[in-house]
Structures are given as structure tokens and as C-alpha cells.
N, C-alpha and C positions, 0 to 999 in steps of 0.2 A: 571266272575264278571266287568274285567276290558273290556271286548267287548263289554256287557252288556251296562253300565254305558255309553262306545262311541256313542252307538246306542241311549241311551237317550239326551247326548246332542246332538246327529244331529236331532232330532226330532226337542228338544225344540227350536234349531238354528232355524230350518225350519218355524217352527208356529211363531217365532219372525218378521223373514224376510216375512212371507205374510203377517201377520197382517199388520204390515209397509208400505205395499205393497198396501195395501185394506184403508189403513189411507192416502195414498201419492194420490191415487188416486180418495179418498173421496173427498177429500179438491181441488183436482184440476176441478173435476168437478161442485163445488161451489164456482169458481172463481166468483167477485164480475165483474160485468159489467163497463168496463171504460170507461167513462162520459167526454168530454171536453165541457164548456160552459162559454161564455164571460160575466164578471162581467154587471149587467143591467137588460133589461126587460127577457128577455131569462133566465138567473140565477132565477128572481123572480120566473118567472112560475113553476121551478123545485125546488122550494123551502123544499118541503116533502120530498124531496126525498135524502137529506141529511141525512134524519133521518132512511133512508133505510139500512139495512148491504147488500141486493144485490148489492149497486150502490157505485163505486168508484169515484167520483165527484173531477173532477179539474176545479177550475175557473181559467180563463185568464184575459189577460187585452188586447186590440188592435188586430188588424185582422193578425199582424207575427205569433200569438202562434196558431192562426187556419190552417194558411195555412199550416205552418210546420206540423200539424197534421195531415191534408191530405195528404201528402206527405210519411209521414212516414208509415201510419198505426197501428200505435198502438194505437187506439181507436177503442172503438167498435162503441160510439154515438158520434157525434161530433152536436152541436147546431153552426149555422153559418147564414150569412148574404145570404138570397135567392140568390144573381150574382153572389157571393163569390163559393158559392159550384156546381152551373154551372159552372162556366171559372174550378175549380179545376176537375171537372167531366172530361170535356173535354180534361185534358191533360192525368188525372189518372183518371179511370172509377172504382173506387174500391169499391165509397158509392155512394150508390142510399138514392135521395131525399126521406125519409119516407112520411111529412105532413109538413105543413107549421103553426106555433105555433104564433108569435109575429104580430100584425099586424099594420094600421098607427094610427100615435101617432105625427099628424107634423101640427105647428101653425105658422102662420103671426099672428106676435101682435105687437102694437104702440098704445101711447098714444093721438095720432094725431085722434082729433071727426071729421076731416074731411074724415079719408077713414072706408067707412063701407063697400063698397063693392070692387068687384078684378078689376073692371077698372078705380077705382080713385089712383091703384096704377101706371099709367100711367106715365113716367117720372122720376116716386121715383128711389132710392135707397137701395136696399135690404140688408142687413147683414144677410150673413146664413154660417153653416158647413156643412161638407160632399161632399167638391167638389168629382165633379164625382161618386157620392155614392146616397144612397136613398134620401137622401133631395135636393140635388142639381136636380137627373133626375126627380122629381116628381112635384116639384116646375118648372124645365124648362119647362117640357111636359103642365103642365096648362097654365101658361103663353104664351107658342106654340101658344096653341089650343084658347087661349080666344083672339089672335092678342094684347096681351098688350108687350110694350115695358118698360124695366126698366133696371137699372146698376144693376149688383150683385158682392156686396163684403165681399169676405171670410173670414171666420177668423178658426184656428185649431180643435176645437172640442165644443160639445155642451153646457161646460160650460164658454166658452170664448164668446159665443154668448149670453148668460144669463147676464153675468156678463157686454157686450156691451150695452143691455137692460138698465141694474139698471143702469146707468152711462148717456145712451141718451135715456128715452124711450118715446121723439117724433118721434124717429127713427121706420123703418118698421123693425122687426127683426124675422128670423126661429127660431124657438127653438121647444125642445120636451117634453113630458114626461118621467120622474117626474116633469121637473124644469118648463113645460111650466102651471105645478098645483100649485106648489109653487110663482111663481109669480102672477098667477091669488088668492090667497091668499093674499098676500103681499100689492098689489098695488089694490085701487080703483078703477080707469079710464083706462082700458087697452079692445079697440077694437079687435077682434079675427075674421081671416079668416081661417077656416077649412078647409087646404087641403083632406081630405077625402071626404067632401062634395064633394066641386068640380072635385074630381076623378071620383065618382060615377056619377055626372051629364053628365061629359064627356064621360066616359065610359061606364057607362052601368054597371060594375060589382063593387059588393060592395064594394071592399077593394082590397090596396096590401099585399105581402105578403111578410112584411119587412125580418124579419129572419126563418129559415125553420131545419129542423130533419133529420140527414142525417146519414145513415145505414151502417156499413158495409154487402155486399152482402153474406157472408158467416154465418152473423148472424142467428142463429136459429129460427124459427116461433114461436118456446115456445117464445125465448128472447124479444125476440121482440113482441109481442102480450102483455106477463106481464107489460112490461117498456112505452107499449099506455096505459094499463092502471092505470099503476102507475103515470104517467102523467097528463091524465085527472083528479087522484082523487087531485093530487097538485095543478092544476089547481082550480079546484073545492075548496079547502079551503082557496084560494087564493081569490077569489069572493067569499065567505058566510061567511068566519072567518075574514074580515079587520081585526081588532084590535088583535089579538093574529097573524096575518100575520106582521103587522107593528111590533111589538115586537120583532119578530127574522129576519123581512130583518136589522133590526137599530142596531142588535148587531152583524147580520154579516157586517156591516160598509154603509148601506143606510141611508139619513137624508129623513124620507119619514114622513106624517103625516098620520091620516088614515084618511082626505081630500081626499089628494094628493092618493092615494091608491085606492079610491071608485071613484073618478074621470077615472082610469087607467081602473079599471075592468067595471064601469057602460058604457063605450063606447067600450068594446068589444074588448080592446087591445092586450088579452090572448086570445084566441081560436085557439086550438089545431084540424087540419084538416090534414086528411089521402090523401095524392098528387092525386089520380084517383080524390078524390072527389071536391076538388078546382082545379084539371088542367085548368082549362077556367082564371078563376084570376091570377093564376102563368104565364103562357101564356101570357094573356095580359098587365102585368107587364113587363115581358121582352119582350115582343115586342117595349114597349117603350125604353129599354135601347137601342137596336136595332137601337133604332131611334137617339138617343142621345148619348149614347157611349157604341156603339157598342164591343171596345174594352174589356169593363169590362166583355164579356160572349164569350170572341173569337169569336165576329161578326155571331152567326149563335145559333138559339135554340136546347137546349137538344134533341138528339131523346126517341123513347117510352121507351127505359131500363133502360134510368133514372129515372123514375117513380118507385118506390117500389110499388109491387102490394102484394098481398096474394099468398104463394104458395099454 
């Protein structure tokens, strides 16, 4: 009887071990995809992903945590400025560019009624943010292409540029959405020069990819396919349900109105496109960086393996 009891106990223990093993392996198979995204437009684009159990979304501020994420390789998906992803790829090619996400949202504004076209800027002082980053690169490219000489005065952030304009509305200031839309709503007389229109007229491409989505090379095709579907659904919700989206965004720390969000969506600032479909736009943008700030991408264009392709 004792021997039979021991055998029964052994069987029970074995079944328990097997059950725990299956449960643990099942949990491992269903681990959530780790996503890192900066606060701002990229995070706005993945608003509904926060509601999905499949994703573990980490929101960060500034470039330092993004650089650290590329270096550590602990995230499956990273949202980052396009040029930063290129530079990190040159030093550690663990992440590929899946696609571009947010597009141009830069504007020069002034209450000076004499400034109506780009040539009217000759000899003026422009206050801007983002030295050696996208705002500086795109503005400098346009001014150079149009042979316009100005003085550039830098501030540390978009919020500082907006504050400067509120205090000095007769000056020329570079701002970006969503603060651009807020300024337009707040003030009656504001003249605008749209950098996106000027860029398209000069280059012949529709826009420039400010931020992109990067994925680890070993991430499975099925995970990426599902992520792309979820990302596109999130952008659709943002575009088609502005009132509901604004309520959710403001609960997460944004200060938006429906009109501000609608301006951003109507100007196609949120548009995900796979890298192969917009490679021309990406390379045109990177070529401008090579001209004005080559160190931002280590002085060279990325090789073809940088661009993610369907396996």
C-alpha cells in the first residue's frame, strides 16, 4: 500500500510540474510587445495601442532615453526621429526602419503684415527651436534653396519658441503643431509661411519624415503584421474620431482642442507608410541632412538592409 501511495504521489507531482511548465510556456508565448515612444505626435498616433493588452507601451521625454533604448536592445519597437534611428543603425544595426509615421508640421509665424512670402524674410531675424535637428535642417534647406539671408536665434524647445512669439508677435518665429494650431486659435492676425509647401515645391516630394518606427531584426513577421494593423487602426481612430481622441489625449497630459487636432489630421501629419513605399521621401530628407548636418547621420546614407522588408 505504501508503495502504491508513493507511486500515486509521484504521478500527481509529475502532473503538477507538467501543468506549471505548460502554463509558464504559454505565458512566455504571450509576452507583450515592448514599445518605446516619445511624448508628443508619435504617442498621439498610437493612442489606442494603450488599450491593447498585446503592448507594453513606455512613454519617454527627450532624446536620451531613445538613444539608451537603441543601445540596450530591450524594446521590440522604438518610435524615434528618423535621423536618430539612422545614426544608431550605423553604430549598432539591431533595428530596422519599418516605416515613417509623422510628417511635416513646421510653420513660420509673425504678426508683421509686411511678411507675406519667403522673400520678405531677407535680413530678418528668425527665432527657432531644435538646433541641428529637423526644424533647423528643413528651415536652413529652404532658405538656402531660395537664396535668402537671415539671422537665426535659437531657443531650447518648442514651448520656448511659442512663449517668445506670445511676448513678441511682430517677430518671426518657427513653431510646430500642436502649439501652432493653438496660436492661430488664440490670435487674430498671424501670417504663416508653411515649410511643408516650400519643401515640396523645392524637392518635388510631398513631405519629410520627421519620425519613424524601428523594429528589432529578430521580431517575427506575425508580430510586425499585427502591429502595423493596430497602428493603422489607431491613426484611423485619431483622424475620424477627433472629439473622443481629444478627450483621451487630454487625460494623458495633452492640452488640445478638437480644432487643434483636426488641423493636424487634415494636414496629414499622421500617416504611416512602410519604408519601401516612401524610400524616396526618406532618402531625399537624409540627403538634406548630409548637406547641412552630416554628423547627425554619421556622414552617410544607410545601406539597403536598414529598410525593413516583408520576409
